[in-house]
Structure formats: C-alpha cells, structure tokens
C-alpha positions, 0 to 999 in steps of 0.5 A, a space after each residue: 199036198 202034191 195032189 192039191 197043187 195038181 187039182 188047182 192047176 187042172 181047175 185053172 186050166 179047165 177054167 181058162 179053156 172054158 173061156 176060150 171055148 165060149 169065145 170061139 163058140 160065139 164066132 162059130 155060131 155067127 158063121 153057121 150056115 145051112 143051105 136047107 134052113 136058109 132056103 126055108 127061111 127065104 120061102 117063109 119070109 117070101 124072099 125078104 130075108 135072102 142071104 146076100 153075098 155080103 152076109 156070106 163074106 161076113 160069115 166067112 170072116 167069123 169062121 176065119 176068126 174062130 180058126 185064128 183064135 183056136 190057133 192062138 189059144 190051143 195051148 191053153 185049151 183042154 183036148 176035148 174043147 180043141 177037138 170039138 171046136 176043130 170038128 165044128 170048124 171043119 163041119 161049117 167049112 164043108 157045109 158052106 162049099 
C-alpha cells in the first residue's frame, strides 16, 4: 500500500513537472538565436528577413520569462527537467552575447 501511495505521488509530480517543462520550453524555443543560422537566413532571403533590434529585445524577454518560470516552478519539477532547462537557458545566454 505504501508503495502505491509513493508511486501515485511520483506520477503526479512527474506530470506537474512535464507541464512546467513544456511551458518553459515554449519560451526557450522563442528565445533561441544562432548567429550563423541568422546570417544564412539573411543571405537566402536577400536581406528581407533581417533580425532587428526589436526582435532581439523580444527574444531577451522570452528568455527572461523562461528563467522566471523556472525560478517560480523549480520546487515542482524533477531534477532532470530542471537541469535540462537550466542548461538551455545558459546556452542561449552565451550564444546571444
């Protein structure tokens, strides 16, 4: 019986963690930036889809929101999800400098 209670609690925690992971992941996808890919996109579209200052500000806001959500929900997330989200946030921050 105790094992069943533990299993049910673990499943509920994993489910909640998955919800938060998906929400934060959405913001990280929007914040993603790769200079090389951006330059290739500019070349392929003949400069019609250049990344603007406003676009980069918006991506920064998305990244900030992802960080805020991680801080807010980290106590409800499993370690694997927290670690992956944190790595991606750091990676995006390094890539956009």
